[in-house]
py3Dmol code that shows the C-alpha trace and the ligand (Angstrom):
import py3Dmol

protein = """\
ATOM      1  CA  PHE A   1      15.168  85.928 -57.759  1.00  0.00           C
ATOM      2  CA  ARG A   2      11.448  85.449 -58.172  1.00  0.00           C
ATOM      3  CA  VAL A   3       9.920  83.172 -55.541  1.00  0.00           C
ATOM      4  CA  THR A   4       6.787  81.029 -55.980  1.00  0.00           C
ATOM      5  CA  LEU A   5       5.290  79.560 -52.811  1.00  0.00           C
ATOM      6  CA  THR A   6       2.882  76.629 -53.032  1.00  0.00           C
ATOM      7  CA  PRO A   7       1.201  75.413 -49.802  1.00  0.00           C
ATOM      8  CA  ILE A   8       1.149  71.661 -49.096  1.00  0.00           C
ATOM      9  CA  ARG A   9      -2.213  70.645 -47.676  1.00  0.00           C
ATOM     10  CA  ARG A  10      -3.338  67.473 -45.960  1.00  0.00           C
ATOM     11  CA  ARG A  11      -7.010  66.680 -46.005  1.00  0.00           C
ATOM     12  CA  ASP A  12      -7.214  66.253 -42.231  1.00  0.00           C
ATOM     13  CA  LYS A  13      -4.503  68.667 -41.029  1.00  0.00           C
ATOM     14  CA  GLY A  14      -4.807  71.678 -43.402  1.00  0.00           C
ATOM     15  CA  VAL A  15      -1.576  73.343 -44.483  1.00  0.00           C
ATOM     16  CA  VAL A  16       1.423  71.348 -43.290  1.00  0.00           C
ATOM     17  CA  GLY A  17       4.168  73.062 -45.243  1.00  0.00           C
ATOM     18  CA  SER A  18       5.029  74.780 -48.449  1.00  0.00           C
ATOM     19  CA  ILE A  19       7.224  74.425 -51.477  1.00  0.00           C
ATOM     20  CA  ALA A  20       9.310  77.423 -52.419  1.00  0.00           C
ATOM     21  CA  VAL A  21      10.686  77.629 -55.938  1.00  0.00           C
ATOM     22  CA  LEU A  22      13.374  80.211 -56.635  1.00  0.00           C
ATOM     23  CA  HIS A  23      13.618  81.374 -60.230  1.00  0.00           C
ATOM     24  CA  ASP A  24      16.841  83.039 -61.277  1.00  0.00           C
ATOM     25  CA  VAL A  25      15.591  85.992 -63.317  1.00  0.00           C
ATOM     26  CA  THR A  26      18.904  87.859 -63.559  1.00  0.00           C
ATOM     27  CA  GLU A  27      19.183  87.342 -67.336  1.00  0.00           C
ATOM     28  CA  SER A  28      15.617  88.294 -68.192  1.00  0.00           C
ATOM     29  CA  GLU A  29      15.777  91.307 -65.833  1.00  0.00           C
ATOM     30  CA  LYS A  30      18.966  92.421 -67.560  1.00  0.00           C
ATOM     31  CA  LEU A  31      17.360  92.014 -70.975  1.00  0.00           C
ATOM     32  CA  GLU A  32      14.310  93.937 -69.879  1.00  0.00           C
ATOM     33  CA  GLN A  33      16.526  96.704 -68.466  1.00  0.00           C
ATOM     34  CA  THR A  34      18.481  96.900 -71.755  1.00  0.00           C
ATOM     35  CA  ARG A  35      15.246  97.057 -73.711  1.00  0.00           C
ATOM     36  CA  ARG A  36      13.908  99.858 -71.501  1.00  0.00           C
ATOM     37  CA  GLU A  37      17.133 101.846 -71.865  1.00  0.00           C
ATOM     38  CA  PHE A  38      17.061 101.346 -75.635  1.00  0.00           C
ATOM     39  CA  VAL A  39      13.503 102.643 -75.967  1.00  0.00           C
ATOM     40  CA  ALA A  40      14.347 105.630 -73.737  1.00  0.00           C
ATOM     41  CA  ASN A  41      17.430 106.383 -75.854  1.00  0.00           C
ATOM     42  CA  VAL A  42      15.570 106.126 -79.149  1.00  0.00           C
ATOM     43  CA  SER A  43      12.804 108.380 -77.864  1.00  0.00           C
ATOM     44  CA  HIS A  44      15.315 110.947 -76.668  1.00  0.00           C
ATOM     45  CA  GLU A  45      17.330 110.849 -79.894  1.00  0.00           C
ATOM     46  CA  LEU A  46      14.203 111.387 -81.980  1.00  0.00           C
ATOM     47  CA  ARG A  47      12.744 113.986 -79.686  1.00  0.00           C
ATOM     48  CA  THR A  48      15.765 116.275 -79.845  1.00  0.00           C
ATOM     49  CA  PRO A  49      15.658 116.961 -83.612  1.00  0.00           C
ATOM     50  CA  LEU A  50      11.858 117.097 -83.554  1.00  0.00           C
ATOM     51  CA  THR A  51      11.912 119.804 -80.884  1.00  0.00           C
ATOM     52  CA  THR A  52      14.438 121.794 -82.906  1.00  0.00           C
ATOM     53  CA  ILE A  53      12.386 121.441 -86.092  1.00  0.00           C
ATOM     54  CA  LYS A  54       9.250 122.536 -84.263  1.00  0.00           C
ATOM     55  CA  SER A  55      10.830 125.655 -82.793  1.00  0.00           C
ATOM     56  CA  TYR A  56      12.434 126.729 -86.077  1.00  0.00           C
ATOM     57  CA  ALA A  57       9.162 126.185 -87.948  1.00  0.00           C
ATOM     58  CA  GLU A  58       7.408 128.330 -85.312  1.00  0.00           C
ATOM     59  CA  ALA A  59      10.038 131.053 -85.666  1.00  0.00           C
ATOM     60  CA  LEU A  60       9.461 131.083 -89.442  1.00  0.00           C
ATOM     61  CA  ASP A  61       5.743 131.305 -88.803  1.00  0.00           C
ATOM     62  CA  ASP A  62       6.281 134.173 -86.362  1.00  0.00           C
ATOM     63  CA  GLY A  63       7.921 136.447 -88.915  1.00  0.00           C
ATOM     64  CA  ALA A  64      11.387 135.070 -89.706  1.00  0.00           C
ATOM     65  CA  MET A  65       9.962 134.207 -93.135  1.00  0.00           C
ATOM     66  CA  GLU A  66       9.925 137.963 -93.935  1.00  0.00           C
ATOM     67  CA  GLU A  67      13.708 138.140 -93.552  1.00  0.00           C
ATOM     68  CA  PRO A  68      15.131 135.994 -96.340  1.00  0.00           C
ATOM     69  CA  PRO A  69      18.688 135.547 -94.961  1.00  0.00           C
ATOM     70  CA  LEU A  70      17.306 134.447 -91.587  1.00  0.00           C
ATOM     71  CA  ALA A  71      14.659 132.256 -93.197  1.00  0.00           C
ATOM     72  CA  GLU A  72      17.338 130.555 -95.283  1.00  0.00           C
ATOM     73  CA  ARG A  73      19.340 129.694 -92.169  1.00  0.00           C
ATOM     74  CA  PHE A  74      16.308 128.364 -90.345  1.00  0.00           C
ATOM     75  CA  VAL A  75      15.272 126.213 -93.303  1.00  0.00           C
ATOM     76  CA  GLY A  76      18.870 124.911 -93.389  1.00  0.00           C
ATOM     77  CA  VAL A  77      18.597 123.834 -89.745  1.00  0.00           C
ATOM     78  CA  ILE A  78      15.253 122.152 -90.383  1.00  0.00           C
ATOM     79  CA  ARG A  79      16.751 120.261 -93.301  1.00  0.00           C
ATOM     80  CA  SER A  80      19.837 119.103 -91.411  1.00  0.00           C
ATOM     81  CA  GLU A  81      17.783 117.976 -88.394  1.00  0.00           C
ATOM     82  CA  THR A  82      15.475 116.050 -90.741  1.00  0.00           C
ATOM     83  CA  GLU A  83      18.522 114.408 -92.292  1.00  0.00           C
ATOM     84  CA  ARG A  84      19.699 113.422 -88.802  1.00  0.00           C
ATOM     85  CA  MET A  85      16.357 111.761 -88.127  1.00  0.00           C
ATOM     86  CA  ILE A  86      16.501 109.886 -91.421  1.00  0.00           C
ATOM     87  CA  ARG A  87      20.022 108.648 -90.557  1.00  0.00           C
ATOM     88  CA  LEU A  88      18.850 107.546 -87.145  1.00  0.00           C
ATOM     89  CA  VAL A  89      15.793 105.690 -88.426  1.00  0.00           C
ATOM     90  CA  THR A  90      17.896 104.045 -91.167  1.00  0.00           C
ATOM     91  CA  ASP A  91      20.408 102.910 -88.530  1.00  0.00           C
ATOM     92  CA  LEU A  92      17.604 101.588 -86.314  1.00  0.00           C
ATOM     93  CA  LEU A  93      16.186  99.595 -89.224  1.00  0.00           C
ATOM     94  CA  HIS A  94      19.600  98.077 -89.872  1.00  0.00           C
ATOM     95  CA  LEU A  95      19.901  97.102 -86.233  1.00  0.00           C
ATOM     96  CA  SER A  96      16.453  95.561 -86.056  1.00  0.00           C
ATOM     97  CA  ARG A  97      17.163  93.555 -89.204  1.00  0.00           C
ATOM     98  CA  PHE A  98      20.090  91.926 -87.466  1.00  0.00           C
ATOM     99  CA  ASP A  99      18.351  91.711 -84.078  1.00  0.00           C
ATOM    100  CA  SER A 100      15.466  89.683 -85.366  1.00  0.00           C
ATOM    101  CA  ARG A 101      17.907  87.405 -87.189  1.00  0.00           C
ATOM    102  CA  GLN A 102      16.085  88.159 -90.407  1.00  0.00           C
ATOM    103  CA  ALA A 103      19.357  89.151 -91.915  1.00  0.00           C
ATOM    104  CA  GLN A 104      20.208  86.512 -94.419  1.00  0.00           C
ATOM    105  CA  LEU A 105      23.762  87.135 -95.513  1.00  0.00           C
ATOM    106  CA  ARG A 106      23.989  87.570 -99.250  1.00  0.00           C
ATOM    107  CA  ARG A 107      27.520  86.381 -99.791  1.00  0.00           C
ATOM    108  CA  GLN A 108      29.337  86.968-103.010  1.00  0.00           C
ATOM    109  CA  THR A 109      32.873  86.586-104.258  1.00  0.00           C
ATOM    110  CA  THR A 110      34.464  89.916-103.434  1.00  0.00           C
ATOM    111  CA  ASP A 111      37.674  91.396-104.722  1.00  0.00           C
ATOM    112  CA  LEU A 112      39.298  92.831-101.592  1.00  0.00           C
ATOM    113  CA  ALA A 113      41.536  95.347-103.361  1.00  0.00           C
ATOM    114  CA  GLU A 114      38.553  96.735-105.240  1.00  0.00           C
ATOM    115  CA  MET A 115      36.370  96.785-102.118  1.00  0.00           C
ATOM    116  CA  THR A 116      38.914  98.763-100.065  1.00  0.00           C
ATOM    117  CA  GLU A 117      39.616 101.225-102.904  1.00  0.00           C
ATOM    118  CA  ASP A 118      35.870 101.779-103.322  1.00  0.00           C
ATOM    119  CA  VAL A 119      35.485 102.660 -99.620  1.00  0.00           C
ATOM    120  CA  VAL A 120      38.145 105.328 -99.916  1.00  0.00           C
ATOM    121  CA  ASP A 121      36.545 106.674-103.104  1.00  0.00           C
ATOM    122  CA  ARG A 122      33.202 107.085-101.330  1.00  0.00           C
ATOM    123  CA  PHE A 123      34.848 109.347 -98.775  1.00  0.00           C
ATOM    124  CA  SER A 124      37.153 111.255-101.100  1.00  0.00           C
ATOM    125  CA  LEU A 125      35.297 114.543-100.697  1.00  0.00           C
ATOM    126  CA  GLN A 126      35.345 114.472 -96.884  1.00  0.00           C
ATOM    127  CA  LEU A 127      38.969 113.354 -96.894  1.00  0.00           C
ATOM    128  CA  ARG A 128      39.917 116.250 -99.134  1.00  0.00           C
ATOM    129  CA  GLN A 129      37.951 118.738 -97.024  1.00  0.00           C
ATOM    130  CA  LYS A 130      39.913 117.704 -93.911  1.00  0.00           C
ATOM    131  CA  ALA A 131      43.203 117.213 -95.761  1.00  0.00           C
ATOM    132  CA  ILE A 132      43.417 113.657 -94.386  1.00  0.00           C
ATOM    133  CA  THR A 133      45.688 111.295 -96.288  1.00  0.00           C
ATOM    134  CA  VAL A 134      44.724 107.646 -96.747  1.00  0.00           C
ATOM    135  CA  ARG A 135      46.821 104.617 -97.501  1.00  0.00           C
ATOM    136  CA  VAL A 136      45.284 101.313 -98.585  1.00  0.00           C
ATOM    137  CA  GLN A 137      47.354  98.202 -97.916  1.00  0.00           C
ATOM    138  CA  VAL A 138      46.091  94.877 -99.202  1.00  0.00           C
ATOM    139  CA  GLU A 139      48.449  91.995 -98.588  1.00  0.00           C
ATOM    140  CA  PRO A 140      49.843  90.756-101.895  1.00  0.00           C
ATOM    141  CA  GLY A 141      48.183  87.496-102.865  1.00  0.00           C
ATOM    142  CA  LEU A 142      45.057  88.275-100.872  1.00  0.00           C
ATOM    143  CA  GLN A 143      42.469  88.563-103.594  1.00  0.00           C
ATOM    144  CA  LYS A 144      38.969  87.321-103.031  1.00  0.00           C
ATOM    145  CA  ALA A 145      36.676  86.614-100.097  1.00  0.00           C
ATOM    146  CA  TRP A 146      33.202  85.068 -99.849  1.00  0.00           C
ATOM    147  CA  ILE A 147      31.373  87.724 -97.845  1.00  0.00           C
ATOM    148  CA  ASP A 148      28.199  89.786 -97.791  1.00  0.00           C
ATOM    149  CA  ARG A 149      29.598  92.672 -99.783  1.00  0.00           C
ATOM    150  CA  ASP A 150      26.832  95.132 -98.848  1.00  0.00           C
ATOM    151  CA  GLY A 151      27.138  94.264 -95.165  1.00  0.00           C
ATOM    152  CA  ILE A 152      30.930  94.578 -95.063  1.00  0.00           C
ATOM    153  CA  ASP A 153      30.718  97.786 -97.119  1.00  0.00           C
ATOM    154  CA  GLN A 154      28.498  99.170 -94.402  1.00  0.00           C
ATOM    155  CA  VAL A 155      30.943  98.072 -91.688  1.00  0.00           C
ATOM    156  CA  LEU A 156      33.830  99.723 -93.508  1.00  0.00           C
ATOM    157  CA  ASP A 157      31.795 102.861 -94.194  1.00  0.00           C
ATOM    158  CA  ASN A 158      30.986 103.157 -90.490  1.00  0.00           C
ATOM    159  CA  LEU A 159      34.624 102.663 -89.479  1.00  0.00           C
ATOM    160  CA  MET A 160      35.939 105.008 -92.139  1.00  0.00           C
ATOM    161  CA  SER A 161      33.377 107.653 -91.286  1.00  0.00           C
ATOM    162  CA  ASN A 162      34.401 107.452 -87.611  1.00  0.00           C
ATOM    163  CA  ALA A 163      38.090 107.621 -88.486  1.00  0.00           C
ATOM    164  CA  ILE A 164      37.431 110.826 -90.444  1.00  0.00           C
ATOM    165  CA  LYS A 165      35.061 112.324 -87.852  1.00  0.00           C
ATOM    166  CA  TYR A 166      37.445 111.820 -84.963  1.00  0.00           C
ATOM    167  CA  THR A 167      40.687 112.770 -86.726  1.00  0.00           C
ATOM    168  CA  LEU A 168      41.839 116.356 -86.886  1.00  0.00           C
ATOM    169  CA  ASP A 169      42.622 118.098 -90.170  1.00  0.00           C
ATOM    170  CA  GLY A 170      45.867 116.949 -91.740  1.00  0.00           C
ATOM    171  CA  GLY A 171      45.817 113.518 -90.054  1.00  0.00           C
ATOM    172  CA  SER A 172      46.161 110.159 -91.737  1.00  0.00           C
ATOM    173  CA  ILE A 173      44.280 106.868 -92.058  1.00  0.00           C
ATOM    174  CA  VAL A 174      45.488 103.417 -93.063  1.00  0.00           C
ATOM    175  CA  LEU A 175      43.010 100.845 -94.336  1.00  0.00           C
ATOM    176  CA  SER A 176      44.557  97.414 -94.514  1.00  0.00           C
ATOM    177  CA  ALA A 177      43.559  93.838 -95.253  1.00  0.00           C
ATOM    178  CA  LYS A 178      45.613  90.725 -94.579  1.00  0.00           C
ATOM    179  CA  LEU A 179      45.388  87.090 -93.572  1.00  0.00           C
ATOM    180  CA  THR A 180      46.078  86.258 -89.927  1.00  0.00           C
ATOM    181  CA  GLY A 181      48.229  83.333 -88.853  1.00  0.00           C
ATOM    182  CA  ALA A 182      44.989  81.416 -88.195  1.00  0.00           C
ATOM    183  CA  GLY A 183      43.928  81.924 -91.811  1.00  0.00           C
ATOM    184  CA  GLN A 184      41.295  84.536 -91.044  1.00  0.00           C
ATOM    185  CA  LEU A 185      40.702  87.714 -92.965  1.00  0.00           C
ATOM    186  CA  SER A 186      41.673  90.765 -90.929  1.00  0.00           C
ATOM    187  CA  ILE A 187      40.627  94.229 -92.054  1.00  0.00           C
ATOM    188  CA  SER A 188      41.603  97.258 -90.021  1.00  0.00           C
ATOM    189  CA  VAL A 189      41.107 100.987 -90.079  1.00  0.00           C
ATOM    190  CA  LYS A 190      43.814 102.937 -88.261  1.00  0.00           C
ATOM    191  CA  ASP A 191      43.658 106.660 -87.673  1.00  0.00           C
ATOM    192  CA  THR A 192      45.781 109.337 -86.047  1.00  0.00           C
ATOM    193  CA  GLY A 193      42.760 110.916 -84.352  1.00  0.00           C
ATOM    194  CA  ILE A 194      41.701 112.002 -80.893  1.00  0.00           C
ATOM    195  CA  GLY A 195      41.562 108.428 -79.566  1.00  0.00           C
ATOM    196  CA  ILE A 196      39.285 106.989 -76.891  1.00  0.00           C
ATOM    197  CA  PRO A 197      39.904 107.134 -73.125  1.00  0.00           C
ATOM    198  CA  LYS A 198      40.552 103.713 -71.512  1.00  0.00           C
ATOM    199  CA  LYS A 199      37.433 103.826 -69.345  1.00  0.00           C
ATOM    200  CA  ASP A 200      35.175 104.204 -72.409  1.00  0.00           C
ATOM    201  CA  ILE A 201      36.620 101.428 -74.541  1.00  0.00           C
ATOM    202  CA  ALA A 202      34.563  98.653 -72.918  1.00  0.00           C
ATOM    203  CA  HIS A 203      31.314 100.485 -73.770  1.00  0.00           C
ATOM    204  CA  ILE A 204      32.112 101.742 -77.218  1.00  0.00           C
ATOM    205  CA  PHE A 205      30.056  99.070 -79.022  1.00  0.00           C
ATOM    206  CA  ASP A 206      26.972  99.689 -76.851  1.00  0.00           C
ATOM    207  CA  ARG A 207      24.049 101.256 -78.617  1.00  0.00           C
ATOM    208  CA  PHE A 208      24.031 105.053 -78.318  1.00  0.00           C
ATOM    209  CA  TYR A 209      27.257 105.107 -76.327  1.00  0.00           C
ATOM    210  CA  ARG A 210      29.446 108.085 -77.238  1.00  0.00           C
ATOM    211  CA  VAL A 211      32.515 109.418 -75.487  1.00  0.00           C
ATOM    212  CA  ASP A 212      31.448 112.972 -76.188  1.00  0.00           C
ATOM    213  CA  LYS A 213      27.759 113.286 -77.069  1.00  0.00           C
ATOM    214  CA  ALA A 214      27.966 116.869 -78.278  1.00  0.00           C
ATOM    215  CA  ARG A 215      30.954 116.167 -80.500  1.00  0.00           C
ATOM    216  CA  SER A 216      29.379 113.059 -82.009  1.00  0.00           C
ATOM    217  CA  ARG A 217      26.107 114.886 -82.673  1.00  0.00           C
ATOM    218  CA  SER A 218      27.812 117.863 -84.255  1.00  0.00           C
ATOM    219  CA  MET A 219      29.648 115.457 -86.561  1.00  0.00           C
ATOM    220  CA  GLY A 220      26.330 113.898 -87.566  1.00  0.00           C
ATOM    221  CA  GLY A 221      26.823 110.694 -85.525  1.00  0.00           C
ATOM    222  CA  THR A 222      23.929 108.590 -84.273  1.00  0.00           C
ATOM    223  CA  GLY A 223      25.834 106.562 -81.679  1.00  0.00           C
ATOM    224  CA  LEU A 224      24.828 103.370 -83.511  1.00  0.00           C
ATOM    225  CA  GLY A 225      27.593 102.978 -86.098  1.00  0.00           C
ATOM    226  CA  LEU A 226      29.815 100.620 -84.106  1.00  0.00           C
ATOM    227  CA  SER A 227      26.933  98.518 -82.776  1.00  0.00           C
ATOM    228  CA  ILE A 228      25.658  97.992 -86.320  1.00  0.00           C
ATOM    229  CA  ALA A 229      29.181  97.088 -87.450  1.00  0.00           C
ATOM    230  CA  ARG A 230      29.423  94.518 -84.649  1.00  0.00           C
ATOM    231  CA  GLU A 231      26.088  92.892 -85.564  1.00  0.00           C
ATOM    232  CA  ILE A 232      27.112  92.521 -89.210  1.00  0.00           C
ATOM    233  CA  VAL A 233      30.521  91.114 -88.287  1.00  0.00           C
ATOM    234  CA  ARG A 234      28.920  88.644 -85.852  1.00  0.00           C
ATOM    235  CA  ALA A 235      26.485  87.507 -88.538  1.00  0.00           C
ATOM    236  CA  HIS A 236      29.607  86.542 -90.535  1.00  0.00           C
ATOM    237  CA  GLY A 237      30.889  84.573 -87.539  1.00  0.00           C
ATOM    238  CA  GLY A 238      33.633  87.153 -86.998  1.00  0.00           C
ATOM    239  CA  THR A 239      34.817  89.541 -84.297  1.00  0.00           C
ATOM    240  CA  ILE A 240      35.528  93.252 -84.053  1.00  0.00           C
ATOM    241  CA  GLY A 241      37.989  94.872 -81.677  1.00  0.00           C
ATOM    242  CA  ILE A 242      39.307  98.321 -80.931  1.00  0.00           C
ATOM    243  CA  GLU A 243      42.640  99.625 -79.689  1.00  0.00           C
ATOM    244  CA  SER A 244      43.074 103.255 -78.885  1.00  0.00           C
ATOM    245  CA  GLU A 245      45.393 105.776 -77.317  1.00  0.00           C
ATOM    246  CA  PRO A 246      43.995 109.196 -76.411  1.00  0.00           C
ATOM    247  CA  ASN A 247      45.517 111.949 -78.579  1.00  0.00           C
ATOM    248  CA  ALA A 248      47.405 109.381 -80.635  1.00  0.00           C
ATOM    249  CA  GLY A 249      44.861 107.364 -82.572  1.00  0.00           C
ATOM    250  CA  THR A 250      42.533 104.426 -82.886  1.00  0.00           C
ATOM    251  CA  THR A 251      42.635 101.121 -84.731  1.00  0.00           C
ATOM    252  CA  VAL A 252      39.497  99.084 -85.293  1.00  0.00           C
ATOM    253  CA  THR A 253      40.068  95.535 -86.520  1.00  0.00           C
ATOM    254  CA  VAL A 254      37.496  93.238 -88.044  1.00  0.00           C
ATOM    255  CA  THR A 255      38.375  89.545 -88.217  1.00  0.00           C
ATOM    256  CA  LEU A 256      36.317  87.267 -90.440  1.00  0.00           C
ATOM    257  CA  PRO A 257      36.590  83.521 -90.974  1.00  0.00           C
ATOM    258  CA  MET A 258      37.427  82.783 -94.611  1.00  0.00           C
ATOM    259  CA  ALA A 259      34.221  81.028 -95.711  1.00  0.00           C
ATOM    260  CA  GLN A 260      34.194  78.452 -98.525  1.00  0.00           C
ATOM    261  CA  GLU A 261      32.892  79.922-101.717  1.00  0.00           C
ATOM    262  CA  GLY A 262      29.245  78.867-102.086  1.00  0.00           C
ATOM    263  CA  GLY A 263      29.026  77.944 -98.388  1.00  0.00           C
ATOM    264  CA  GLU A 264      27.359  79.621 -95.414  1.00  0.00           C
ATOM    265  CA  GLN A 265      28.903  80.565 -92.083  1.00  0.00           C
ATOM    266  CA  PRO A 266      26.885  80.060 -88.894  1.00  0.00           C
TER     267      PRO A 266
END
"""
ligand_1 = """\
27
LIG
P 28.846 107.846 -83.553
O 27.728 107.933 -84.504
O 28.671 108.698 -82.336
O 30.168 108.037 -84.198
P 29.617 105.044 -83.145
O 28.841 103.890 -82.597
O 30.131 104.905 -84.535
O 28.733 106.341 -82.972
O 30.847 105.295 -82.180
C 30.603 105.427 -80.781
C 31.585 106.387 -80.161
O 32.900 105.829 -80.209
C 31.713 107.738 -80.860
O 30.746 108.652 -80.410
C 33.114 108.171 -80.453
O 33.080 108.744 -79.166
C 33.870 106.848 -80.342
N 34.666 106.536 -81.545
C 34.340 105.664 -82.532
N 35.302 105.587 -83.457
C 36.286 106.433 -83.058
C 37.562 106.799 -83.590
N 38.036 106.272 -84.731
N 38.322 107.686 -82.871
C 37.849 108.212 -81.716
N 36.664 107.906 -81.168
C 35.879 107.029 -81.816
"""
view = py3Dmol.view(width=600, height=400)
view.addModel(protein, "pdb")
view.setStyle({"model": 0}, {"cartoon": {"style": "trace"}})
view.addModel(ligand_1, "xyz")
view.setStyle({"model": 1}, {"stick": {}})
view.zoomTo()
view.show()
């Protein structure tokens, strides 16, 4: 609480009492705390690759340049750390677009079978490299939806990329789309990966939250994929949920209201 005290004065008697007003600042304190943590996280996440780039550039300067095989490796590290920073900044821009509510959904009639097949196609190389098999299941009769195709593509890309990152070689993924009993569109990505411990599930959509920081980083993760997915789904008026069993697999389900073609969702 923040307390404001105002003295009550009488002309002849001076101060005769006071008025105390208690302001409940829990919410704004919490917001401020979240903002501080976010800035600290962003700074840390950007600082790490920058420090690496600096030290490898110095090593090249100090003579590594004369040894071509070594120089090649160092330049490779510099490039991959730069790519990490670009990914991070791109993710941050996506988040801020949705934070400031600037994100106008650009809905279009979307063929769901085509959309799900396209997601798999975009990952075909990575899937092949890890020998992961994918099955796409679109409920018969479910054809079109009025959604922001680019936004939902990004959600599915984030979920698919996680499913691949956190599934061991030879595993499998099922991408499915169906209508729920309540007439909502439900899209889920199910993997046979490492799963998420129970205690972490509640935090998994928090910005920069990772179960295993080192693992996520080595897989090229920014820790923002799920929070971006949640913002996009919320902008559609939908929800996103996760079910997971350690060492068995994870299913992430996105549920979207079926909007009227030509209409806008809140
Ligand atoms: P990251 O870039 O680290 O993957 P995300 O926001 O996409 O960030 O996910 C947050 C964390 O949730 C990941 O670091 C990982 O620990 C966990 N996670 C997300 N998806 C999966 C999955 N399909 N299987 C296991 N763990 C997952």
